[in-house]
C-alpha positions in Angstrom: 56.0 -33.3 11.2 54.0 -34.3 14.3 51.4 -36.0 12.0 54.1 -38.0 10.3 55.6 -39.0 13.7 52.2 -40.2 14.9 51.5 -42.0 11.7 54.8 -43.8 11.7 55.3 -44.5 15.4 51.9 -43.8 17.0 51.1 -47.2 18.5 54.5 -47.4 20.3 54.6 -43.8 21.6 54.0 -43.2 25.3 53.7 -39.5 24.6 54.5 -36.7 22.1 55.0 -33.2 23.2 55.8 -29.9 21.4 57.3 -26.9 23.2 59.2 -24.0 21.8 59.1 -25.4 18.3 60.7 -28.7 19.4 59.1 -32.2 19.4 59.8 -34.8 22.1 58.8 -38.4 21.8 58.5 -40.7 24.9 59.0 -44.4 24.4 59.4 -47.6 26.4 62.8 -49.1 26.6 61.7 -52.3 24.8 60.4 -50.2 21.9 63.5 -48.0 21.5 65.3 -49.8 18.7 62.1 -50.3 16.6 61.2 -46.6 17.0 64.8 -45.6 16.2 64.6 -47.6 12.9 61.2 -46.1 12.0 62.6 -42.6 12.7 65.7 -43.3 10.5 64.0 -45.2 7.7 60.5 -43.6 7.4 60.3 -41.7 4.2 58.4 -38.8 5.9 61.0 -38.6 8.7 64.6 -39.6 7.7 66.2 -38.8 11.1 69.5 -40.2 10.0 71.8 -38.2 12.2 72.2 -38.7 16.0 73.6 -35.4 17.1 73.6 -36.1 20.9 72.6 -38.5 23.7 72.3 -37.4 27.2 71.5 -39.2 30.4 69.9 -37.8 33.6 69.8 -39.2 37.1 66.3 -38.3 38.3 67.0 -39.7 41.7 65.3 -42.7 43.5 66.8 -45.1 40.9 65.1 -43.3 38.0 67.1 -42.4 34.9 66.2 -40.8 31.6 68.1 -41.2 28.4 67.5 -38.6 25.7 68.5 -38.9 22.1 68.7 -35.7 19.9 68.1 -36.5 16.2 68.3 -34.4 13.0 66.6 -35.0 9.7 68.9 -33.3 7.2 66.4 -34.1 4.4 63.6 -32.3 6.1 65.6 -29.9 8.3 63.8 -31.0 11.5 64.9 -32.1 14.9 63.3 -34.4 17.4 64.1 -35.6 20.9 63.6 -39.2 21.8 63.2 -39.8 25.5 63.3 -43.1 27.4 62.7 -43.5 31.2 64.4 -46.2 33.1 63.6 -47.6 36.5 65.8 -49.7 38.7 66.8 -51.9 35.7 69.3 -49.4 34.2 69.5 -51.2 30.9 68.6 -50.2 27.4 69.1 -51.9 24.0 71.9 -50.4 22.0 71.0 -48.2 19.1 74.5 -48.6 17.6 73.1 -50.8 14.7 70.8 -47.9 13.8 73.1 -44.9 14.4 76.8 -46.0 14.6 77.6 -42.6 16.3 75.8 -43.9 19.3 78.9 -46.1 20.1 80.7 -43.3 21.9 77.6 -41.8 23.4 76.5 -45.1 25.0 80.0 -45.8 26.4 79.9 -42.3 28.0 76.5 -43.0 29.6 77.8 -46.3 30.9 80.9 -44.7 32.3 79.3 -41.6 33.8 75.9 -42.9 34.9 76.2 -46.7 35.0 73.5 -47.3 32.3 74.0 -50.6 30.5 73.3 -51.0 26.8 72.6 -54.6 25.8 74.1 -55.5 22.4 76.7 -52.8 22.5 79.8 -53.9 20.5 82.4 -52.6 23.1 80.8 -51.3 26.3 83.6 -50.2 28.6 84.7 -47.0 30.3 85.8 -44.2 28.0 86.4 -41.1 30.2 87.5 -42.4 33.6 90.7 -44.3 34.2 91.0 -48.1 34.3 90.1 -49.4 37.8 87.9 -46.3 38.5 85.1 -47.1 41.0 81.6 -45.7 40.7 79.8 -43.5 38.2 80.5 -39.7 38.7 77.1 -38.4 37.4 75.0 -40.5 39.7 73.3 -38.5 42.4 74.6 -40.8 45.1 78.2 -40.5 44.0 80.2 -38.7 46.8 81.1 -35.1 46.2 84.4 -35.5 47.8 87.1 -38.0 47.2 88.4 -40.5 49.6 90.7 -39.3 52.4 
């Protein structure tokens, strides 16, 4: 599988790592949608199922967004990782995997990550009028008094 990933996406990959039988691909934010399409449409890959998306506040304005993908045709999994700096904006992958709709809204609500081109980017877990993003490291641990 690693050879097929390098063959299909090699020129756009920042890194490819294998650990514990799992493969992680690191990509630039601007290459995310192109890589996503290659992972979904590549005959040797067929990662047509987005099973999860997670976001991580690494501190100092750094964020990581990680997509977990499954190829049902090949029974393989891959992790797609994108690192963000102070510009917390990624292109939306909803056109590639429609299931990303809810995942991206959650990342926006909880972490404040923006997804350009998202069809309906608004809060999904916190109430209307909520201020802040609860999973950011600088979010206060206690409510207002």
